[in-house]
N, C-alpha and C positions, 0 to 999 in steps of 0.2 A: 573270638571274634576277627574276622580276618580285616585287615588294613584296605581302606581306600587305595584303588589302583588308577591313579589319574591317566595313565596311558591305555589302560585297557578301557576305561570310560569313554576317551576320545575315540579310540578304534571302533567301539561299538557304535558310537554315534554317527560316524564317518560310514560305516556300512548301512546303516538305516537311512541316512541321509541319501546315500548313493543309490540305494535299492527303489527310495521313495522318488529319486528324480528320474531313474531310468524308466519308471512306470509311468509318469507324469500325472496330471490331475486325472480325477474321474471324467470330468467334462472332456479333456481331451483325449481319453481312452474311447469316448464314445464315437470318435472319429477313426477308430484304428483301422476301420475297413478300407480307408485309401491308402493304406501301407502296401508297398510291395512295388512289382514293375509292371507298366502299363504300356502297350503299343498302340500307337495311332492307328488308326483304320480310315478307310475310304479316301486315301490320298491319292493324287496323280501318279503315274509312272514316273520313277527316279526320285520320289519324295518319301521319306520316311519321319517320324517323330516319335517321340516316347515321353512320359513322366516316370520317375522312381521317386518313391519315399519311403524312408526309414526312421527309427527311433534314434534321436540323438540328444542324450540327456533327459531333459523334461520337455523337450519340443519334437515335433515331427519335422524333418528335413527333407527337401526334394529338389529335384531340378526337372525342369522342361526342356526339351531340344527339338529342333525342327532341323532336318537335313534335306539338301537338294544334291543328288548324285554323290552321296557319301561325304559332303561339305557341311559343316553346320553354317546354318544361315540365322539362326536364332537361338538363344540360350537364356534360361531364365533360373536364378536361384529362389527356391520356395521354402516357406516354412509354415507351421502351424504352432501357436505358442499360446501360452495363458499369462496373461498380466492382469493385475489389480481385478480379478474375479471375472475377467472376460476372455474370450478365445478370439485371436486374430489370425488371418492368413495373409502373409507376407509376401509379397512379390518383388524381387530386385533384379531390374533389368537394366541393359546399358543406357537407354533411353533416358530413364530418370536419375537425376542426381542423388535421391534418396531411396531406399526401399520403401514401397506402399503398402499400407496397413488395410485391411479390410476386416470389420467386426463381423462374427458370427451372430445372425440375429435368429436363426431356426436351425434345428437340427433333428435327425429321427435316425433310425436304424440304416436307412440308406441315402439319405441328403444331407447335404449342409448349404446353407445359404449365407453369403459374406457380403456385407456392402460397405462402400464409402462414397456417400453422396458429393462429397467435395472433389473427387479424383474426376479426370477429364475422361477417359475411357479405360477399362470399363468401371462402371459404378457398382455394378452386382456381378457375383460369381456364383455359381452354383455348381455343385459336384452330385452328382445322382448316380447310385449305383443298381444295376438290375443284373442280378447272377454275375457272370464274368465281365460285364459291359459296364464301362463307366463314361458318363457323358459330362462334359465340362462347358457350362453355356455361361458366356461372357456378355454383358448387355450395359446398355445406357444410352439415354438421349434417342430412344428410338433405333437404335441398331443393336443387333443381336450377331454373335461368333460362337458356332458350338462345334466342340471338338468330341470325337469319337473314341474310345480306346477299349482294347481287350487286354485282359490280364494276362501276364507273360510270365512264365516259368522260369525264364531266363533272366538273369542280371544284365540290363541294357546299357550300353556305353555309346 
């Protein structure tokens, strides 16, 4: 009989844990269609924008950027993560002292709905996928702003 090797056991446990973290939870993986680079469409001349999403450990990490004449005019750090059995969309923008969390309330193969009724605006964020088109709708208190994106093969910066 072979002697127990605690170093080998620890290494195997770390490899397994790292693999599980990189894959994220099954709930999170159901939203993997948002991963990649998305170029804003329908913007006026001289304006551009994009969102990019990638796997970061057990979460999805993203960034949303709007530019005017190649100068960044708005940037937000984004995330989708699982905590206490729930999925949250997290937006971190300069105007807010803390990142804002929106709880996933429904999802399908091509849509995810997140809400935070206590937030001023938006209270609801909906990501909808149609082929290579992504629509992001932000709404609350009778106001709605919709952003349109097209899947981009290039990494955007």
